[in-house]
C-alpha positions as CSV (number, residue, x, y, z in Angstrom):
1,M,-10.3,66.5,-6.1
2,K,-8.8,66.0,-2.5
3,R,-10.0,63.1,-1.1
4,L,-11.6,63.2,2.4
5,V,-11.0,61.6,6.3
6,T,-12.8,60.7,9.1
7,P,-13.5,64.1,11.7
8,A,-11.2,62.0,13.9
9,V,-9.1,61.4,11.5
10,W,-9.5,65.6,10.7
11,L,-8.7,66.4,14.5
12,V,-5.0,64.7,14.1
13,I,-4.0,66.8,10.8
14,A,-6.1,70.0,12.9
15,S,-3.4,70.0,15.9
16,A,-0.4,69.7,13.9
17,G,-1.5,72.5,11.8
18,T,-3.7,73.5,9.1
19,M,-4.3,71.4,6.0
20,A,-2.3,71.9,2.8
21,R,-3.7,71.6,-0.4
22,G,-3.8,67.5,-1.7
23,Q,-4.7,66.2,2.3
24,S,-7.4,64.1,3.1
25,A,-11.0,66.2,4.4
26,P,-13.2,65.2,7.1
27,G,-16.2,63.2,6.7
28,S,-14.9,60.6,5.0
29,T,-13.2,57.2,5.5
30,I,-9.9,56.0,4.0
31,G,-9.3,53.5,1.5
32,T,-13.5,54.0,0.7
33,R,-14.6,52.4,-2.3
34,T,-15.6,55.5,-4.6
35,T,-19.4,55.1,-6.1
36,S,-20.6,56.7,-9.0
37,V,-24.0,58.7,-9.7
38,G,-25.5,55.6,-10.8
39,E,-24.5,52.8,-9.0
40,A,-25.8,55.3,-5.9
41,V,-28.9,55.6,-7.6
42,A,-29.5,51.6,-7.7
43,V,-28.5,51.4,-4.4
44,A,-31.5,54.0,-2.9
45,L,-33.9,52.1,-5.9
46,R,-33.3,48.7,-3.4
47,Q,-33.3,50.5,-0.4
48,N,-35.0,53.5,-0.3
49,P,-38.2,53.1,2.0
50,D,-40.6,55.0,-0.4
51,A,-39.3,53.0,-3.4
52,L,-40.3,49.8,-0.7
53,S,-43.7,51.7,0.1
54,S,-44.0,51.8,-3.6
55,E,-43.3,48.2,-4.3
56,A,-45.8,47.3,-1.9
57,A,-48.5,49.3,-3.4
58,V,-48.3,47.3,-6.6
59,S,-48.6,44.2,-4.5
60,G,-51.4,45.7,-2.9
61,A,-53.5,46.0,-5.9
62,Q,-52.3,42.8,-7.6
63,A,-53.8,41.1,-5.3
64,S,-56.8,42.7,-5.0
65,R,-57.0,41.7,-8.6
66,A,-56.9,38.1,-8.0
67,E,-59.2,38.8,-5.6
68,V,-61.9,39.6,-8.1
69,R,-60.7,37.2,-10.4
70,G,-61.7,34.2,-7.9
71,N,-65.0,35.6,-8.5
72,F,-65.9,34.2,-12.5
73,F,-65.6,30.2,-10.4
74,P,-67.5,28.2,-9.2
75,R,-67.4,28.3,-4.9
76,L,-67.6,25.6,-3.2
77,H,-69.6,26.4,0.4
78,V,-69.7,24.0,3.0
79,D,-72.3,23.6,6.4
80,A,-71.8,21.4,8.7
81,N,-73.7,21.1,12.2
82,L,-73.9,18.6,14.8
83,Q,-76.7,18.6,17.9
84,Q,-77.3,17.0,20.8
85,W,-80.2,17.1,22.1
86,N,-81.2,16.2,26.1
87,S,-83.4,13.4,24.7
88,P,-84.1,11.6,21.9
89,F,-87.8,11.8,20.3
90,D,-90.4,9.1,20.5
91,L,-93.4,9.0,19.3
92,A,-96.8,6.6,19.9
93,F,-98.5,4.4,17.5
94,G,-101.1,2.8,19.5
95,P,-99.1,0.4,21.3
96,A,-96.1,0.7,19.8
97,T,-94.0,3.2,19.8
98,F,-92.0,5.4,16.8
99,R,-88.2,6.9,17.4
100,V,-88.3,10.4,15.1
101,R,-85.0,11.9,16.5
102,E,-82.2,10.3,17.7
103,A,-80.4,12.6,20.4
104,F,-77.5,13.4,18.8
105,T,-78.3,14.7,15.3
106,W,-76.0,15.5,12.8
107,T,-75.5,17.2,8.8
108,F,-73.3,18.2,6.2
109,T,-74.3,19.9,3.0
110,P,-71.9,20.8,0.4
111,S,-73.0,23.2,-2.5
112,I,-71.3,24.7,-5.4
113,V,-72.0,28.5,-6.3
114,Q,-71.5,29.5,-10.0
115,P,-72.1,33.2,-10.6
116,L,-74.3,33.3,-14.4
117,T,-75.4,37.0,-15.1
118,P,-73.2,38.6,-12.3
119,L,-70.0,37.7,-14.5
120,W,-71.0,40.6,-16.6
121,A,-70.4,43.0,-13.8
122,I,-67.4,40.7,-12.1
123,Y,-66.0,41.2,-15.4
124,D,-66.0,45.2,-15.3
125,Q,-64.9,44.7,-11.6
126,Y,-61.7,43.1,-12.6
127,K,-60.9,45.2,-15.5
128,V,-61.5,48.4,-12.9
129,Q,-58.9,46.4,-10.8
130,D,-56.6,45.3,-13.6
131,Y,-56.4,49.2,-14.8
132,G,-55.5,49.5,-10.6
133,V,-52.0,47.0,-11.6
134,D,-51.1,49.5,-13.7
135,V,-52.3,52.3,-12.3
136,A,-49.7,51.8,-9.3
137,T,-47.5,50.1,-11.7
138,L,-46.6,53.4,-13.4
139,K,-46.9,55.3,-9.9
140,R,-43.8,53.5,-8.9
141,Q,-42.2,54.4,-11.8
142,V,-42.7,57.6,-11.0
143,T,-41.7,57.3,-7.6
144,R,-38.4,55.6,-8.8
145,R,-37.9,58.4,-11.2
146,D,-38.4,61.2,-8.0
147,I,-35.7,58.5,-5.6
148,A,-33.2,59.2,-8.6
149,Y,-33.7,63.0,-8.8
150,R,-33.5,63.4,-5.4
151,V,-30.0,61.1,-4.9
152,V,-28.6,62.5,-8.6
153,E,-28.8,66.3,-6.6
154,S,-27.3,64.9,-3.2
155,Y,-24.9,63.1,-5.1
156,Y,-23.4,66.0,-6.7
157,R,-24.0,68.3,-4.3
158,L,-22.4,66.3,-2.2
159,L,-19.3,66.9,-5.2
160,E,-19.8,70.7,-5.2
161,A,-19.1,70.7,-1.1
162,Q,-16.1,69.2,-1.7
163,R,-15.4,71.6,-4.3
164,L,-16.2,74.5,-1.9
165,A,-13.9,73.3,0.7
166,E,-10.6,72.9,-1.5
167,V,-12.1,76.3,-2.6
168,A,-11.6,77.5,0.7
169,D,-8.4,75.9,2.4
170,T,-6.5,77.2,-1.3
171,S,-8.1,80.5,0.2
172,V,-6.7,79.6,3.7
173,S,-3.3,78.6,2.4
174,Q,-3.2,82.0,-0.1
175,L,-3.8,84.0,2.7
176,E,-1.3,82.1,5.1
177,A,1.6,83.4,2.4
178,Q,0.4,86.4,2.5
179,Q,0.9,86.7,6.2
180,R,4.1,85.4,5.6
181,E,5.1,87.7,3.3
182,A,3.4,91.6,5.6
183,Q,5.0,89.9,8.4
184,S,8.4,90.1,7.0
185,L,7.6,93.8,5.7
186,F,6.7,94.8,9.0
187,D,9.6,93.3,10.3
188,N,11.1,95.4,7.9
189,G,9.6,98.2,8.7
190,V,7.8,98.4,5.1
191,I,4.3,98.4,5.8
192,G,2.7,99.1,9.0
193,K,0.9,97.4,11.5
194,N,-2.6,98.2,10.2
195,D,-1.1,96.3,6.9
196,L,-0.8,93.2,9.2
197,L,-3.4,93.3,11.0
198,R,-5.4,93.3,8.2
199,A,-3.9,90.4,6.2
200,G,-3.9,88.1,9.6
201,L,-7.9,89.6,9.7
202,A,-8.5,88.0,6.3
203,L,-6.7,85.0,7.2
204,A,-9.0,84.3,10.8
205,S,-12.2,84.9,8.6
206,A,-10.8,82.2,5.7
207,R,-10.3,79.6,8.4
208,Q,-13.9,80.2,9.8
209,R,-15.2,79.4,5.8
210,S,-13.5,76.2,5.6
211,I,-14.4,74.8,8.9
212,Q,-18.5,75.6,7.9
213,T,-17.5,74.2,4.3
214,R,-16.2,70.9,5.7
215,G,-19.0,70.9,8.0
216,N,-21.3,70.7,5.0
217,V,-19.0,68.1,3.4
218,V,-20.5,65.9,5.7
219,L,-24.5,67.2,6.1
220,A,-24.4,65.9,2.6
221,R,-22.8,62.6,2.6
222,G,-25.8,62.4,5.2
223,Q,-28.1,63.4,3.5
224,I,-27.3,61.0,-0.1
225,E,-26.3,58.1,2.9
226,T,-30.5,58.8,3.9
227,L,-31.5,58.9,0.6
228,M,-30.2,55.7,0.3
229,G,-31.4,53.6,2.8
230,N,-27.9,54.0,4.7
231,S,-27.5,54.7,8.0
232,P,-26.0,59.1,7.8
233,D,-22.2,57.9,9.1
234,A,-21.8,55.2,6.6
235,A,-18.5,55.3,4.9
236,F,-19.5,57.2,1.3
237,E,-17.1,58.6,-2.0
238,P,-18.8,60.2,-4.5
239,V,-16.6,59.9,-7.6
240,P,-15.0,63.3,-8.4
241,F,-16.5,64.9,-11.8
242,S,-14.3,65.9,-14.6
243,G,-14.8,66.7,-17.9
244,E,-17.0,68.9,-20.0
245,P,-20.4,68.9,-18.8
246,P,-22.7,67.0,-21.3
247,P,-25.3,69.2,-23.4
248,V,-28.5,69.5,-23.2
249,D,-30.4,66.9,-25.4
250,D,-33.5,68.8,-26.1
251,A,-32.4,72.2,-29.4
252,T,-35.6,73.4,-28.1
253,L,-38.5,75.0,-25.5
254,Q,-41.1,73.1,-28.0
255,S,-39.2,69.9,-28.2
256,A,-38.9,69.3,-24.9
257,E,-42.7,69.9,-23.4
258,G,-43.9,67.8,-26.4
259,R,-41.4,64.8,-25.2
260,A,-42.6,65.5,-21.3
261,V,-46.1,65.5,-22.9
262,G,-45.1,62.0,-24.6
263,Q,-42.3,60.8,-22.1
264,R,-43.8,61.4,-18.4
265,L,-44.9,58.3,-16.3
266,E,-47.7,60.7,-14.9
267,V,-49.7,61.2,-18.3
268,R,-49.7,57.6,-18.3
269,A,-50.9,57.4,-14.8
270,L,-53.3,59.4,-15.6
271,E,-54.7,57.7,-19.2
272,R,-55.3,54.1,-16.6
273,T,-57.3,55.8,-14.0
274,I,-59.6,57.5,-17.2
275,A,-59.8,53.6,-18.1
276,Q,-60.5,52.5,-14.3
277,A,-63.0,55.0,-14.2
278,D,-64.8,54.4,-17.1
279,A,-64.5,50.6,-16.3
280,G,-66.1,51.4,-12.7
281,V,-69.1,53.2,-14.2
282,A,-69.7,50.2,-16.3
283,F,-69.5,47.8,-13.1
284,A,-72.1,50.1,-11.5
285,K,-74.7,50.2,-14.6
286,K,-74.5,46.0,-14.3
287,K,-76.1,46.0,-10.5
288,L,-78.7,47.6,-11.7
289,L,-79.7,43.9,-13.1
290,P,-80.8,40.3,-11.7
291,Q,-78.5,38.4,-10.6
292,V,-78.9,34.6,-11.7
293,N,-76.9,32.0,-10.3
294,A,-76.6,28.0,-11.1
295,V,-76.6,26.2,-7.8
296,G,-75.4,22.3,-6.9
297,N,-76.4,21.2,-3.0
298,Y,-76.1,17.8,-1.3
299,T,-77.3,17.4,1.7
300,H,-76.6,14.3,4.3
301,F,-78.3,14.2,7.2
302,E,-78.1,11.3,10.8
303,G,-80.5,10.7,12.9
304,S,-84.0,11.6,12.2
305,A,-86.6,9.6,10.5
306,F,-88.3,12.4,9.4
307,Q,-85.8,13.9,7.0
308,Q,-84.0,12.3,4.2
309,A,-80.5,10.9,4.7
310,D,-79.5,11.9,1.2
311,A,-80.2,14.8,-0.9
312,A,-79.1,16.7,-4.0
313,Y,-80.5,19.0,-6.9
314,V,-79.2,21.5,-8.6
315,G,-81.2,24.8,-10.0
316,L,-81.2,28.5,-10.5
317,F,-81.5,31.0,-7.8
318,A,-82.3,34.5,-8.8
319,S,-82.4,37.9,-7.0
320,W,-83.4,41.2,-8.7
321,D,-82.9,44.7,-5.7
322,V,-86.6,45.8,-7.8
323,W,-86.5,49.6,-6.0
324,D,-83.8,50.1,-3.5
325,W,-84.4,53.9,-2.8
326,G,-81.9,55.4,-6.2
327,T,-78.6,53.5,-4.0
328,T,-77.8,51.4,-7.1
329,T,-78.6,55.0,-9.2
330,S,-76.4,57.5,-7.2
331,G,-73.5,54.8,-7.5
332,I,-73.8,55.5,-11.1
333,T,-73.5,59.3,-10.3
334,Q,-70.9,58.5,-8.4
335,A,-68.9,56.6,-10.8
336,N,-69.4,59.1,-13.6
337,A,-67.9,62.0,-11.5
338,K,-65.0,60.1,-10.3
339,L,-64.7,59.4,-14.7
340,D,-65.2,63.1,-15.2
341,Q,-62.3,64.2,-12.6
342,A,-59.9,61.0,-13.9
343,R,-60.2,63.2,-17.2
344,F,-60.5,66.7,-15.7
345,A,-56.9,65.8,-14.1
346,R,-55.2,64.6,-16.8
347,K,-55.9,68.3,-18.6
348,K,-54.3,69.1,-15.6
349,I,-51.5,67.2,-15.5
350,E,-50.2,68.0,-18.7
351,D,-50.5,71.6,-18.3
352,E,-48.1,70.9,-15.4
353,V,-45.4,68.6,-16.7
354,R,-45.7,71.3,-20.3
355,L,-44.6,73.7,-17.5
356,E,-42.0,72.1,-15.6
357,A,-39.9,71.1,-18.6
358,R,-40.3,74.8,-19.6
359,Q,-39.1,75.9,-16.1
360,A,-36.0,72.9,-16.1
361,F,-35.3,73.8,-20.1
362,V,-34.8,77.2,-19.5
363,N,-32.6,76.6,-15.4
364,A,-30.3,74.1,-17.5
365,Q,-29.8,76.7,-20.5
366,T,-29.1,79.9,-17.6
367,A,-27.3,77.3,-16.2
368,K,-24.8,76.3,-18.4
369,E,-24.1,80.5,-19.3
370,A,-23.6,80.8,-15.8
371,L,-20.8,78.5,-16.1
372,G,-19.5,80.0,-18.9
373,V,-19.2,83.4,-17.5
374,A,-18.0,82.2,-14.1
375,R,-15.1,80.2,-15.9
376,T,-13.9,83.7,-17.7
377,A,-14.5,85.3,-14.7
378,V,-11.9,83.1,-12.7
379,S,-9.7,83.4,-15.0
380,Q,-9.4,87.5,-14.6
381,A,-9.8,86.8,-11.4
382,E,-6.5,85.0,-11.1
383,E,-4.3,87.3,-13.1
384,N,-5.8,90.1,-11.1
385,Y,-4.3,88.4,-8.0
386,R,-1.1,87.7,-9.7
387,I,-1.2,91.2,-10.5
388,V,-2.1,93.1,-7.1
389,T,0.5,90.2,-5.9
390,K,3.6,91.2,-7.5
391,K,2.4,94.3,-6.4
392,F,2.6,94.3,-2.9
393,E,5.9,92.5,-3.3
394,A,7.1,95.6,-4.4
395,S,5.9,97.8,-2.0
396,A,2.7,99.3,-4.5
397,A,0.3,98.0,-3.2
398,T,-1.6,97.5,0.2
399,S,-2.3,94.3,1.7
400,F,-6.1,96.0,1.9
401,D,-4.8,95.4,-2.1
402,V,-4.4,92.0,-2.1
403,V,-6.3,90.8,1.0
404,D,-9.9,92.5,-2.0
405,A,-7.9,90.5,-4.5
406,E,-7.9,87.1,-2.6
407,S,-11.7,87.1,-1.7
408,L,-12.8,88.6,-5.5
409,L,-10.5,84.7,-6.5
410,T,-12.2,82.6,-3.8
411,Q,-15.2,84.1,-4.6
412,S,-15.1,83.6,-8.7
413,R,-14.0,80.5,-8.1
414,A,-16.3,79.1,-5.6
415,Q,-19.1,80.7,-8.1
416,V,-17.2,78.2,-10.7
417,E,-17.9,75.2,-8.2
418,N,-21.4,76.6,-8.4
419,A,-21.8,77.3,-11.8
420,L,-20.9,74.2,-12.6
421,Y,-23.2,71.8,-10.4
422,D,-26.2,74.5,-10.6
423,Y,-26.0,73.0,-14.4
424,L,-26.0,69.4,-14.3
425,I,-28.7,69.3,-11.5
426,A,-30.5,71.6,-13.6
427,R,-30.2,68.8,-16.6
428,A,-31.1,66.0,-14.6
429,A,-33.9,68.1,-13.6
430,L,-34.3,68.8,-17.4
431,E,-34.1,64.6,-17.9
432,R,-36.7,63.9,-15.1
433,A,-39.0,66.7,-16.8
434,T,-39.0,65.6,-19.8
435,G,-39.5,61.8,-19.3
436,D,-36.1,60.3,-19.8
437,A,-34.5,57.8,-17.5
438,L,-31.7,59.1,-15.2
439,P,-28.1,57.4,-14.3
440,G,-29.4,54.2,-12.3
441,E,-32.6,54.2,-13.3
442,K,-34.0,50.6,-14.7
């Protein structure tokens, strides 16, 4: 496959003439290290904003779990206050006075509170947050898999664009040779002016197609660079595809659907969501129980004769919302509704992944068959072009015949490239649909 060069270099080449097969094409940097599809996926998983956002979501879920975990243990609470009164307070007892309060007083009160009955509710709340971490982790994996697939798709689209640019350049080279032949025959009076003009028009059209395909290469390269978290103008060169495309892993439609339900991360995430919602119901019910906490307190007071300087106690503190106008019971109803929604969502996601696997399997199979048909067609088009060209040289065919034969050949070559990369992308879509890891995905 031809290597590509920057637009600036292309201008230099274009000013010297049309680009011959094997020269560099526009839109890349000379000397750039080629990057495999797995390496491109790995870079995207490190730098893509969606991947970084999913990492932050997991960190947030872990922090929420840690916040609830702290409620299991005793909590130390400290109160302190300082008062500067306008004057001391003295109380007279007969001829004597007694200082009741100094002008400056202060209090220091540390206390320890250990929940007792709330531990049941805290445990259920902790399970809710723990399942939340699992859900966030699975969603992160789903996001990473989606990113991996988009990178693989863009990678193959870039290779396809490069190959179509080569096909277009080959068409230009063939039509240039045809125009030279037509000019020679016209100069010798063998063909008419219309044959010469037809060859020139076909060449101009081929050059326009070549310009468009080179632009598509630049756009495709920018798209994959953006997915990788790089600047669209960064240097990137894919590894050319060679050899035969790998076969589809699933032999039957049923096996693809079965593996999809068994392996898709979205199904596992919904299972964790159901467990999370179930724990949420248990947590809501625990709010009906009395709240009993063990309390230990120490108080130091300075500045008053009627206040004990040092005091301490331990005890139990109980509270119970006997009637709250249905606030707690409504919370239980709401938690049950969320549980039902999670169960319905799981059924829905199972149907969706089955349908997605079915569609991906059919697309991969049809793309594979289309590739075989396209390869047969290109062989026939090449032979047809060779025969028509020989006839034209022998004045047994017109320039119109040659242009039509060349158009069919170019079209069939483009169809082969389209079919090849459509199949590779369809196969990657099937891997994603069935829950298999994509290249470069960890």
